[in-house]
C-alpha positions, 0 to 999 in steps of 0.5 A: 500500499502506498503512503498516499493510500495509507493516509486516506485509509487512515483519515477515514477510519480515524474519523469513524473511530471513538474514544468511549469512557463510562462512568458509574455516578462520578467514577470512571468504570471503564474506557476503550474504542469504538467505531461507527458504522452508519451515519446516525452515529451507531457505534460497535465495541467490545461488551467489556468496554461497556461494563469494565469487566468479563463476564458481562452482568446485565446490572453493569449497563442497565444500572440507571446511574451509568453513563456512557460517553462517546467522543469522535475527533472534532465533534462534540462529546455525546452520550450513548446508550445500549442497544446489545451488550454481550450476546448471550446464547443458551446451549442446552448441551453447555454447562453455562450460556455462551457470551461474545464479547460485542456491544452496539450503542446508539446516541441518546440524542440524534446527531444534528448531521450525519456522522463519519462511519465505516461500513461493516461487512459480515464475512470475517477476514481470510486467512493470510489476509493483511488487515488494520487494527485501530484504536486509542491504545494506552501506548499513546501519549499526549504531546509533550505528556501535557496532562502531567506537566500542567499544574492542577490548581492553574485556572481552567486546568481542572475542566481540561483534565475532565474533558481528557477523562471523558475521551478529548484525547480523540481530539489530541492524538487520534487512534493508532493504526497497525497492520498485520497478517490473519494467522488464524481463523476459527467458526464457533457455532452455538446452537439451540434447537429447541429455540430454533437458534443458531449464531456463527462467529469467527474468532480470528487472530492477527500477528500485531498486538494491541494494548489496553484502550484499543479494545473495542476498536475495528479491524478492517481490510484494505478497502476500509471496510470493517471485518471484525472487532478487537476483543483482547490481546492473546496470551501465552503461558511463560510458567516458570518453577517459582511462578507456575501460573505466569501468563504474558502477551504473545504478541497477537490480537484476538478479533471477533467477526461481526455476524453476532451483531446482525444476529442480535439486531434481526432478533431485536427487530423481530421482538419489537 
């Protein structure tokens, strides 16, 4: 890919990426990345970004004291609500329900103009395909580490720091984009024949690692189509005699295909 093409791809995808911060009353409980898939600002992210923990508990996103703030670069801060969080399928032969780490959010108040977005496709990336990962990873630092240099007592600084806490880093840094090759793809099928429910989801591994904060960001192809969502860093055991349970990042990223969200939305529409 030429520099000019990458520039164009970065600008398009970064405009559609958003910084998500979740507060319970006045305490921040989670933060991460999301991306808009429609001009109305509908956002896809990882479910654990919404709740701040895994597995997903409904009380975490249904608590009326929870506030979800979404910040796109150059667009005022918006408050969002949950449509789907942690797609759950009961399978009779399993010991417990299957949870998929994906969420769908919509603005509480409709946007006044069309939002930047990247179109999503349900088919997963292919084995060996080059893909890109985007997110507000904690690898990113503000220019000159300004958040640490400013004095909290200075006029206007407390408001500035509060704004940063709610996602204004999106305006100051933009997301970090990495590229990698899909090194493994596996299809998971959760089926409940009694209720005629069947959910397919592709789990894939990309040979590049993201860090905290990038969860919920898009996995996208060279044409700029979202093909999945970042869920976590892959890990591996590095156990030693004195530390038998030691786990470390493996250098890969785990992504989920977007088929479950299409399933969840179809189910919601059928129940409406």
